[in-house]
N, C-alpha and C positions, 0 to 999 in steps of 0.2 A: 535357722532363719526365722523361726517363730518369734524369737526375741525382738526382731526388727520389723515384723509385719505391721504392728500398730503404729510404730513411728513412721514407717513408709506411707501408711494410709493418711496420717496427719499431714505429711509433706504434700502429698497429692491434693488433699482437700484444700490446703492453703494456696497452692498454685492455681487451682480452679477458682477459688474465691477472689484471688488477686486479679485474675484476668477477666472474670465475669462477675464483678461485684453487684451488679443490678439484680441478680437472682437471689442474693443472700441478705438483702436489706429489709425487704418487706414482702409479704404475700397477701394479696387481696386487701390491702390497707392495714394489715397487722404488721407492726414493726418487730422483726425477729429479735432485736435486742431485749425485748420484754421477756424472752425465755431464759436469759442468763441467770438471774437470781433464782428462779424455781429450779433450774437444772443444778445449780450449785447446792441448793438445799437438799436435793435428792442425793447428790454425791456425798454430802456431809452426813446425811441420814445413813447412807451405806457404811460410812466409816464408823458411825456410832454402833451399828449392829455387830461390828467385829471387835469392839472394845470390851474389856472386862476390868475388874479391880486389880487383876494380876499385872496389867500393863502399868499401873501406878506403883505397885509393890516393887516393880523393876527399878524404880528410882533409888530405893534403899539398897538393892542388890548391886547396882552399877552406878553409883553416884558420880564418879569421875567422867564416865562416858556421857551421861546425861548432861553434865555441866558443860562439856565441850560442845554438845549439840545446841544447848540454849545460848551459850556465849556466841557461838557461830551465827545463830539465827538472829539474835537481837543486839549484837554489838559489831561483829566483824562484817557481815554481809550488808547491813544498813550503811555502815561507814564507807565500805567499798562502793556501794551504789551512789552515795553522795559524792565521793571523789570522782567517779566516772562521769556523773551528771555534770560536774563542774569542769571537767577536762575537755568536753566536746561542746561544740557550738550548736546545741539543740535549742529549739523553742522551749520556753519555760514548762509548758504542760507535758511535753514529751520527756524532758529531763525529770520531771516529777514522777512519771511512770516508772523510770528506772529505779528511783529511790523506793517507790511503793513495792516493787518486786522484792527489793532487798530487805524491806521491813516485814515481809510476810513469813509465816511459819512454813514448815515442810508439809507435803501432802501425801496422798495415798501412793503416788508414783514411787516415792522413796522406799516404801515397804516392798513393792514388787521388784524394784531394781536391786534391793538388798538380797532378796531371795535368789535372783539370777546370779549375783556376784558371790554367792556362798558366804555372805556376811551374816551377822547376828540379827535375824528377823525379829526376834522378841525385843531386842534392844531398840531396833528401828521403830517398832510400834510404840514403845514406851516414849522415845524422844518425840515422835510425831504427836502422841497424845498430850504430853506435857506442853510442848510448843504451841499446839492448837489452843489449849485452854488459856494460855498466857496472851494469845493474840488480841482479844478484845481490849486489853489495857495497853500492851506494849506496842502493837502496830500503830494505833492512832497517836500515841505519845511520841514515838520516833518519827512518824510522818509529820507531825506538827513541828518538831524540832528541826528535822533535816529537810523536809519538803516544803515547809512553810515559806521559804524564801522564793519559791517558784510559783506556787499557787496558794490560794486561800484554803486552809484545812480546818474544818469544824470538828474539833475533838469529840464532842458528845455525839454528833451525828454519826461519825465513823464508828464509835463504840457501839451504838445501837445497830448499825448496819452489820457489823461483824457478829453481834449477838444473833441477829435474824438469819444470817447466812451460815454461821458455824455452830454456835452454842446451842440454840434451840433444836435444830435438826439432829445434831450429835447426841444431845440429851435424850431425845425421843427414841432414837435408834438404840442407845445404850439401855434405856428402860425396857424396850421391847425385847432386847436380847436377854435381859435378866428375867423378865416375866415368863418368856417362852422356854427359858433354860435350854437353849440350843435346839428346840423343836422346829424352829423356823429356818432350817438349813437352806431351804430353797431360796430364801431372801439373799443369803450370802453367795448364791450361785448366779442369781439374776442381776443383783445390783451392780457388781463389777462391770458387767456388759453395758448396762444402762449408763454407768459412770463414764466408761470409755467413749460411748457415743455422745454423751453430754459434753465432755471436754472437747471433743472434735467439733461439735456444733458451735460451742462458745468461741473457739479459735477462728472458725470460718466466719462467723458473724462479725467479729472484731476486725478481721483482715479486710472484709468487704467494706466496713464502715470507715476504716482508715486508709483505704487504698491510695488516695491522693497524697497523703502525708508519707506513706511508705515509699512512694516513688522518689521522694526527696531524701529520706533519711534511712531507708531500709538497710542498706549495706553497712552504714555506721552502727546501727542498732545491733546488727548481727555480730559485729566486732565487739561491741560493748557486752553483749550477752555471753560471748565466749570467754572474755576476760573475767567477768563476774563469776560465771559458772565454774570455770576451771580453777580459779583461785580458791573457790569454796571447797572443791575436792582436795586441793593441795593442803589448805589449812586444816580441814577436818581430819585428814589422814595423819599428817605429821604432828599435829597437836596431840592427837591420841597416842602416837608412838612416844612422844616426848614425856607424857605423864605415866607411861608404863602400860598402856593398853596392849593387848595381844593383837595379832594380825587381823583376826576376824572382827573384833570390836572396832579397830581402827578403820577398816573398810566401811563399817557401818557409819561411824562419825563423818567420814568423808562424804558419803552419799547423802546423809541427813543435812549436812551443812551446805552441800553443793546444789541441792534441789529445793526450790521454793514452790509454794502454792500459788502458781501464776493464775489459776482459776479464781482464787479469792481476790487477787489484785485486779483482775478483769472486772469482777462483780462490783468492787468498790469504785473503780473508774466509771462504770456504768451508772451507779447510783449518784455519782458526782455530776452526771450529765456530760462527761468528758470521755466517752468511750473511744471516739475517733482520734484522740490525742494522748491522754494519760493512759488509755488502754492499749496503745500500740506496743509499748515495751513488754507488757505481759503476753500479748498475742505472739510476739516473736520469741521471747525468752522461753515460753512453754514448750514449743516443738523442739527448740535447740537443746533444752535440758533433757528432753526425752532422747534425743539422738546421742548426745555425749554420755548420758547415763547408761544407755543401752550398750554403747561401745565399751565403756569402762567395765560394766558388769560382765560382758561377754569375755573380755580379756582376763578379768579376775577369775571367772568361772573355769578357765583353763589352767589356773595356777592353784592346785589343791592346797588346803591348809592341813598340816599334819594332824593336829588334834581333832579336826573335823572328819578327815578321811578315815581315821582309825575308829570312829564311833560306829 
């Protein structure tokens, strides 16, 4: 049940924010959406403290698996997001939010889900690291190409926002990890807890801000999220099997492709000034991905992999 506790907490938090939005919009004149970017930077800093050069050496060791992950993140999922956005009668800004999630890299959640699923955690970290470093260029470029028909997308502004939200904090965390040479282990124990609380707060703030729009399109967005998310798992797994990856690595590519960094998408929506509309899809996709990821991982955890069980 521990695997589901955090996901259950997110669901409860979303329900409370949806029913009592007035308590999660501002406190004593301070608008809570102002916390989104700082919280994301802390989360990305935490990711940086766990990264090492070995994560990038993994590209050489498992190039086919990394290739599947990157193709999934920056070709399959953005295209699918575009198709879904055009298939439903959403307002332009809400449709753009779906595409924005599809154009985002994977996040820390994929590494945790891979561990639970008895997948290749080292490979998961490698794909996440490479995908994250490509995000400042590919996410704005794809959003401009695919989402530009729904909303105005300023390419350079989005590049800078991703640098502030991802690259700078990750680089600082990576540098601290190298300078301390593992002596700051307490950071790696505390930051995951802070990250989980931060993600929960971000989702709650967005849910409260977009409560009125959620009343209109919430159910349809849930359907869109499930289609997008489950197809990502399907493509990642069977594409891996098709090119000869073993069961463990195929589970990893499934999880990496299926799970996007909804937090980053939320931060970008907030910086656009469209948290209540563009930010709706990330707010719903995030919890749903946690639910489906937890269920898939728990199911896989009960199906031992021979070469892993023998070690």
